C-alpha positions in Angstrom: -16.0 72.9 -20.8 -13.1 72.8 -18.1 -12.7 76.3 -16.8 -10.5 75.3 -13.8 -7.2 74.9 -15.5 -4.1 77.1 -14.5 -3.6 79.8 -17.0 -0.3 81.8 -17.3 -0.2 85.0 -19.4 3.0 86.8 -20.3 3.2 90.0 -22.0 5.6 93.0 -21.6 2.6 95.4 -21.6 0.7 95.5 -18.3 -2.5 96.7 -20.1 -2.6 93.6 -22.1 -2.0 91.1 -19.3 -4.7 93.1 -17.3 -7.2 93.2 -20.0 -6.7 89.4 -20.8 -7.1 88.5 -17.2 -10.4 90.7 -16.7 -11.8 89.0 -19.9 -11.0 85.4 -18.8 -12.4 86.3 -15.3 -15.6 87.5 -16.8 -15.8 84.2 -18.7 -15.6 82.3 -15.5 -11.8 81.1 -15.7 -10.1 80.9 -12.5 -6.4 80.4 -11.4 -5.0 83.1 -13.8 -1.4 84.1 -13.4 0.1 87.2 -15.3 3.7 88.2 -15.8 5.2 91.2 -17.8 8.6 89.7 -17.6 9.3 86.4 -19.3 12.2 85.6 -16.9 9.9 85.8 -13.9 7.4 83.6 -15.7 10.1 80.9 -16.3 11.0 81.0 -12.7 7.4 80.4 -11.7 7.2 77.6 -14.1 10.1 75.8 -12.4 8.0 75.3 -9.5 4.4 75.4 -10.7 2.5 73.8 -13.5 0.4 75.6 -15.9 -2.3 74.1 -18.3 -2.1 77.0 -20.7 0.4 79.6 -21.5 -0.5 82.6 -23.4 2.6 84.7 -24.6 3.2 87.8 -26.7 5.8 87.4 -29.5 7.5 90.8 -29.3 9.1 91.3 -25.7 12.2 93.2 -24.9 13.8 90.8 -22.5 13.0 87.6 -24.6 10.8 87.1 -27.6 7.9 84.8 -27.3 9.3 81.9 -29.4 12.4 81.6 -27.1 10.2 82.0 -23.9 7.9 79.1 -24.9 10.9 76.9 -25.9 12.3 77.4 -22.5 8.9 76.9 -20.9 8.4 73.6 -22.9 11.2 72.0 -21.0 9.4 71.9 -17.7 5.7 72.0 -19.2 5.7 69.2 -21.8 1.9 68.6 -21.8 1.0 72.3 -21.5 -0.8 73.8 -24.5 0.6 77.3 -25.7 -0.9 80.2 -27.5 1.3 82.8 -29.2 0.0 86.4 -29.6 1.4 88.0 -32.7 1.2 91.0 -35.0 0.2 90.6 -38.6 4.0 91.0 -39.7 5.1 88.2 -37.4 2.7 85.7 -38.9 5.4 83.5 -40.6 7.4 83.3 -37.4 4.3 82.2 -35.5 3.7 79.5 -38.1 7.3 78.5 -37.7 6.9 78.2 -33.9 3.9 76.0 -34.5 6.0 73.5 -36.3 9.3 73.9 -34.2 7.8 74.1 -30.7 4.4 72.8 -31.2 2.2 75.6 -30.0 -1.5 75.1 -30.1 -2.4 78.3 -31.8 -1.2 81.8 -32.7 -3.6 84.6 -32.4 -3.2 87.9 -34.4 -3.6 91.2 -32.6 -6.0 92.8 -32.4 -8.0 89.5 -31.6 -11.6 88.6 -31.5 -12.5 88.1 -27.9 -15.1 85.3 -28.7 -12.6 83.5 -31.0 -9.9 83.9 -28.3 -12.0 82.4 -25.7 -12.9 79.4 -27.9 -9.2 78.9 -28.6 -8.4 79.1 -24.9 -11.1 76.5 -24.0 -10.0 74.0 -26.7 -6.3 74.6 -25.5 -7.3 73.5 -22.0 -9.1 70.5 -23.4 -6.1 69.5 -25.3 -3.9 69.8 -22.1 -6.3 67.6 -20.2 -6.4 65.0 -22.8 -2.6 65.0 -23.2 -2.2 64.5 -19.6 -4.8 61.7 -19.4 -3.1 60.2 -22.3 0.3 60.4 -20.7 -1.1 59.0 -17.6 -2.5 56.0 -19.5 0.8 55.6 -21.3 2.7 55.5 -17.9 0.1 53.0 -16.6 0.6 50.9 -19.9 4.3 51.0 -19.5 4.0 49.8 -15.9 1.7 47.1 -16.9 3.9 46.1 -20.0 6.9 45.9 -17.6 5.0 43.8 -15.1 3.8 41.7 -18.1 7.3 41.3 -19.4 8.5 40.1 -15.9 5.5 37.8 -15.7 6.1 36.5 -19.1 9.8 35.9 -18.2 8.9 34.1 -15.0 6.0 32.1 -17.1 8.7 31.0 -19.6 10.8 29.9 -16.7 7.9 27.9 -15.1 6.9 26.5 -18.5 10.5 25.4 -19.2 10.9 23.8 -15.8 7.4 22.1 -16.0 8.2 21.0 -19.4 11.6 19.4 -18.3 9.7 17.8 -15.3 7.2 16.4 -17.8 9.9 15.2 -20.2 11.6 13.5 -17.3 8.3 11.9 -16.0 7.4 10.8 -19.4 10.8 9.3 -20.0 10.6 7.4 -16.7 7.0 6.2 -17.6 8.2 5.2 -21.1 11.1 3.3 -19.6 8.7 1.6 -17.1 6.2 0.6 -19.8 9.0 -0.5 -22.3 10.8 -2.6 -19.6 8.0 -4.0 -17.8 7.9 -7.8 -17.6 4.1 -7.8 -18.0 2.3 -7.0 -21.2 0.7 -3.5 -21.4 -2.1 -3.1 -23.9 -4.2 0.0 -24.5 -7.6 -0.6 -26.3 -10.7 1.3 -27.0 -14.4 0.7 -26.1 -14.7 -1.7 -29.1 -11.6 -3.8 -27.8 -9.5 -2.6 -30.6 -5.9 -2.4 -29.7 -4.4 1.0 -30.1 -0.9 0.5 -28.5 1.1 -2.0 -26.6 4.6 -2.5 -25.1 7.4 -5.0 -26.1 6.5 -7.5 -23.6 2.9 -7.7 -25.0 4.4 -8.2 -28.4 6.4 -11.2 -27.1 3.5 -12.6 -25.4 1.4 -12.5 -28.6 4.3 -13.5 -30.8 3.5 -10.7 -33.3 4.9 -7.3 -34.2 3.2 -4.2 -32.9 2.0 -3.1 -36.4 0.2 -6.3 -36.8 -1.6 -6.2 -33.7 -2.9 -2.6 -33.9 -6.6 -2.4 -34.4 -7.2 -6.0 -33.7 -9.7 -7.0 -31.2 -8.1 -7.9 -27.8 -10.6 -10.6 -27.0 -10.0 -12.4 -30.1 -6.5 -13.0 -29.0 -7.2 -13.5 -25.3 -10.0 -16.0 -24.6 -11.9 -17.8 -21.9 -13.2 -21.2 -22.9 -15.9 -21.1 -20.4 -17.2 -17.6 -20.9 -17.5 -16.2 -24.4 -18.3 -12.6 -23.5 -16.5 -10.1 -21.3 -18.5 -7.1 -20.0 -16.2 -4.1 -19.0 -17.2 -1.3 -16.7 -16.1 2.3 -17.6 -16.0 3.1 -13.9 -14.6 0.1 -12.2 -11.3 -2.0 -12.5 -11.7 -5.5 -13.7 -9.6 -8.5 -13.1 -9.9 -11.6 -15.5 -8.6 -15.0 -14.5 -8.6 -18.3 -16.2 -7.9 -16.6 -19.6 -5.5 -17.9 -22.2 -3.5 -15.9 -24.7 -3.0 -17.2 -28.2 0.5 -17.0 -29.3 0.4 -17.4 -33.2 4.1 -17.6 -33.5 4.5 -20.6 -31.3 0.9 -21.9 -32.0 0.3 -22.2 -28.1 -2.2 -21.0 -25.7 -0.5 -19.1 -22.7 -2.4 -19.0 -19.4 -2.8 -15.3 -18.2 -4.3 -13.0 -15.8 -5.4 -9.6 -16.9 -6.0 -6.5 -14.8 -8.1 -3.9 -16.9 -8.6 -0.3 -15.7 -10.7 2.3 -17.5 -8.9 5.7 -18.4 -10.6 8.9 -19.2 -8.7 11.8 -20.8 -10.1 15.2 -22.2 -11.0 13.6 -25.4 -11.6 9.8 -25.2 -12.4 6.9 -22.9 -10.2 3.9 -23.3 -8.8 0.9 -21.2 -5.4 -0.2 -20.0 -4.9 -3.9 -19.7 -1.8 -5.4 -17.8 -1.4 -9.1 -18.9 0.6 -11.4 -16.8 1.9 -14.8 -17.9 0.9 -17.3 -15.1 2.2 -20.4 -16.8 4.8 -21.0 -13.7 1.8 -20.4 -11.3 -0.5 -22.6 -13.2 2.2 -25.3 -13.2 2.7 -25.0 -9.4 -1.1 -25.3 -9.1 -1.2 -28.4 -11.2 1.6 -29.9 -9.2 -0.1 -29.1 -5.9 -3.5 -30.3 -7.3 -1.8 -33.6 -8.5 -0.2 -34.0 -5.1 -3.5 -33.5 -3.3 -5.3 -35.8 -5.7 -2.8 -38.4 -5.2 -2.9 -37.9 -1.4 -6.7 -38.1 -1.3 -6.8 -41.1 -3.6 -4.2 -43.0 -1.3 -6.2 -42.0 1.7 -9.2 -43.8 0.6 -7.7 -47.3 1.0 -6.9 -47.1 4.7 -10.0 -45.4 5.4 -12.0 -48.2 3.7 -10.0 -50.7 5.5 -10.8 -48.9 8.8 -14.5 -48.7 8.0 -14.6 -52.3 7.0 -12.7 -53.5 10.2 -15.1 -51.4 12.3 -18.0 -53.1 10.5 -16.6 -56.5 11.6 -16.3 -55.4 15.1 -19.8 -53.8 15.3 -21.5 -56.9 13.8 -19.6 -59.0 16.5 -17.8 -61.1 13.8 -14.8 -60.8 15.9 -16.6 -61.6 19.2 -18.8 -60.0 21.7 -18.5 -56.3 22.7 -20.1 -54.3 25.4 -22.6 -51.6 24.7 -20.1 -49.1 25.7 -17.7 -50.4 23.3 -20.4 -50.6 20.5 -21.1 -46.7 21.0 -17.3 -46.0 20.7 -16.7 -48.1 17.5 -19.9 -46.6 16.0 -18.5 -43.1 16.6 -15.2 -44.1 15.1 -16.9 -45.5 12.0 -19.0 -42.3 11.6 -15.9 -40.1 11.8 -14.0 -42.5 9.2 -17.0 -42.2 6.9 -17.1 -38.4 7.2 -13.5 -38.3 6.4 -13.9 -40.7 3.4 -16.8 -38.4 2.2 -14.3 -35.5 2.4 -11.7 -37.4 0.6 -14.0 -38.4 -2.1 -15.3 -34.7 -2.4 -11.7 -33.5 -2.7 -10.8 -36.1 -5.3 -13.8 -35.1 -7.4 -12.9 -31.4 -7.1 -9.4 -32.0 -8.4 -10.7 -34.2 -11.0 -12.9 -31.4 -12.3 -10.3 -28.7 -12.1 -7.8 -30.9 -13.9 -10.3 -31.5 -16.7 -10.1 -35.3 -16.1 -13.8 -36.0 -15.3 -16.0 -36.8 -18.3 -19.8 -36.7 -18.1 -21.8 -39.8 -18.8 -25.0 -38.3 -20.2 -28.2 -40.5 -20.2 -31.8 -39.9 -20.5 -33.3 -40.1 -17.0 -36.6 -38.8 -15.1 -35.4 -35.8 -13.1 -38.6 -36.0 -11.0 -38.0 -39.6 -10.2 -34.4 -38.9 -9.2 -35.6 -36.1 -6.9 -37.9 -38.4 -5.1 -35.0 -40.8 -4.7 -32.9 -38.1 -3.1 -35.8 -37.1 -0.9 -36.0 -40.7 0.3 -32.3 -40.8 0.9 -32.6 -37.7 3.1 -35.7 -38.7 4.7 -34.1 -39.9 8.0 -32.5 -36.4 8.4 -35.8 -34.6 7.6 -37.7 -36.6 10.1 -35.1 -36.0 12.7 -35.5 -32.1 12.5 -39.2 -32.4 11.8 -38.9 -30.9 8.3 -41.0 -32.0 5.2 -39.5 -32.1 1.7 -42.0 -30.9 -0.9 -41.5 -31.6 -4.5 -43.3 -29.6 -7.1 -43.5 -30.3 -10.9 -46.1 -29.7 -13.5 -45.8 -33.3 -14.7 -45.3 -36.7 -13.1 -42.2 -37.3 -15.0 -39.8 -35.1 -16.8 -36.9 -36.7 -18.9 -33.5 -34.9 -19.1 -30.3 -35.7 -20.9 -27.5 -35.2 -18.2 -25.1 -37.2 -16.1 -27.5 -38.8 -13.5 -25.0 -39.6 -10.8 -23.5 -36.0 -11.0 -27.0 -34.4 -10.9 -27.9 -36.6 -8.0 -24.8 -35.3 -6.2 -26.1 -31.7 -6.8 -29.5 -32.4 -5.6 -28.3 -34.2 -2.5 -26.0 -31.3 -1.7 -28.6 -28.5 -2.1 -31.4 -30.4 -0.3 -29.1 -31.6 2.5 -28.0 -28.0 3.0 -31.5 -26.6 3.0 -32.5 -29.2 5.7 -29.4 -28.3 7.8 -30.2 -24.5 7.7 -34.0 -24.7 8.0 -34.0 -23.9 11.7 -37.6 -23.1 12.6 -39.1 -23.7 9.2 -41.2 -27.0 8.7 -40.9 -27.4 4.9 -38.1 -27.4 2.2 -39.5 -26.8 -1.3 -38.1 -28.3 -4.4 -39.5 -26.8 -7.7 -38.8 -28.6 -10.9 -39.7 -26.3 -14.0 -39.1 -26.4 -17.6 -39.4 -23.9 -20.5 -39.2 -25.3 -24.1 -35.9 -27.6 -23.6 -34.5 -25.8 -20.8 -34.7 -27.2 -17.1 -34.8 -25.1 -13.9 -34.6 -26.8 -10.4 -35.1 -24.6 -7.3 -34.4 -25.6 -3.7 -36.0 -23.1 -1.2 -35.6 -23.0 2.6 -36.8 -20.6 5.3 -33.5 -20.8 7.2 -31.0 -18.4 8.3 -30.1 -17.0 4.8 -27.2 -15.1 3.6 -26.3 -11.5 3.0 -25.2 -10.2 -0.4 -21.6 -10.4 0.2 -21.7 -14.1 1.2 -23.8 -14.9 -1.9 -21.2 -13.6 -4.2 -18.5 -16.0 -2.8 -20.6 -19.0 -1.7 -19.8 -21.1 -4.7 -16.0 -20.5 -4.3 -13.8 -23.4 -3.1 -13.8 -23.9 0.9 -16.2 -20.9 1.2 -18.9 -21.0 3.8 -19.6 -17.3 4.0 -17.9 -14.7 6.2 -20.5 -12.7 8.0 -22.4 -15.7 9.4 -21.2 -19.2 9.5 -23.7 -21.6 8.1 -22.1 -25.0 9.1 -18.9 -26.6 10.0 -18.7 -28.3 6.7 -15.5 -28.2 4.3 -17.1 -25.7 1.9 -16.6 -28.0 -1.1 -20.1 -29.2 -1.6 -21.4 -26.1 -3.4 -18.1 -25.5 -5.1 -18.2 -29.0 -6.6 -22.0 -28.6 -7.5 -20.9 -25.5 -9.5 -18.3 -27.5 -11.3 -20.8 -30.1 -12.2 -23.5 -27.7 -13.4 -20.9 -25.7 -15.4 -19.5 -29.0 -17.0 -23.1 -29.4 -18.3 -22.9 -25.9 -19.8 -25.4 -24.8 -17.2 -25.3 -22.2 -14.4 -26.1 -22.3 -10.6 -26.8 -19.4 -8.4 -28.5 -18.4 -5.0 -30.9 -15.7 -4.0 -30.9 -15.0 -0.4 -31.7 -12.5 2.3 -30.4 -12.6 5.9 -32.8 -14.3 8.3 -35.2 -14.8 5.5 -34.1 -18.0 3.8 -32.5 -19.0 0.5 -33.4 -20.1 -2.8 -30.7 -22.1 -4.8 -31.3 -22.6 -8.5 -29.5 -24.5 -11.2 -30.5 -24.4 -14.8 -29.6 -26.8 -17.7 -30.0 -25.5 -21.3 -31.2 -27.7 -24.0 -31.6 -30.7 -21.9 -35.4 -31.6 -22.0 -36.6 -34.2 -24.4 -33.3 -34.9 -26.1 -33.3 -38.7 -26.5 -29.7 -38.8 -27.9 -27.5 -40.6 -25.3 -23.9 -39.4 -25.0 -21.3 -41.7 -23.4 
């Protein structure tokens, strides 16, 4: 029990105040203040705080109820006990209701009961003060909360306005973007698209929702498109099917994965490249015409130099013969370049048609070995041909496959360096053909391998030759025209292995012209 509270006792009889003071002192209460005049007590309470006021009811200067009413003005949380006689019981009860006193105690009182009432009154005061303190703290926090709420409302309103403006700008950009924008899920189902995409497809938005994007955007060479959830993808050489015009529109597609809090999806930006493709076609037609027209003067130059070198036009000196031979070699190299360019443009324009026949790939490889024997002997490199059988018939365009073999074996010889052998492995599995050309030359790093079959590519980190970079590109065009694939496995300074595969080409006796 708390016995440290300030207790004020007011009674006009000094004997009563002295007796109560001694009783409380014996019970261990401290801080006891006594007054025999209520006015003096009120003066004290104006400057001091009391935890309990014990007042007599009948006093000559001021009765107890009036005194406690005045005391209540400065001591709102203070508990009060009124001492009354039996005859004043009704007034005491009225004081409980009007003033809110804690207890009234009838004279003569029971000391034990009085002590209990005093202790309980002090506890009540303490609880009321703590409660009021919490109320004040709560009011302060509530005020801060109101201020924060007001600021938060202002922040939310401002942020909402910013988001509305940003969303409006984004919608305007998407809506008015000249490129088609399509949103689709992991199953390639279209979930949203802009007006430009509707125009490209020639269909309304409601008719396109949930359709598979790659049923509408196709690549004739590759039937499957693998998308990476963590990497942007650019698709070239694709065509978009416009059902309204019943046409195919050449497009380039940039695809980016997007992850929000709920789903993963993709955003595709589809660009109509009809104009660029037409420019490329005009350029290619110009280059094809130019290279074709260059062949005639080059052939004439080579023929003329042949007449000079075989002395049909008269005797020439040895020095002149060397010069004319060098001129002829340069002209032949240029003619080879012109022919390669012409073949490249023919393949790209789709104007080259394969003439498939049944032939022995082993025999053809040996013919290529013989054709390159002079170069092999010159650099002291052996060409080794490995095959499980003496002959293996395939159905393909013989001349085009010869071109690929000559290119791959020739490159291997040029880049063999210190090696003494170039190996050609001819393998077959069921009806599939696989040919590997292996050298121990300078090799390539991974970055160069990825772009080696591109047009005019010779690698970037280490230059392999001074060639045009068309040989491997043309080889890829030839193999892909056969519905096959060609690739390289290499490591820098550890040689290279070039492989091409032809599916369903073994033992097919059907001749396609």
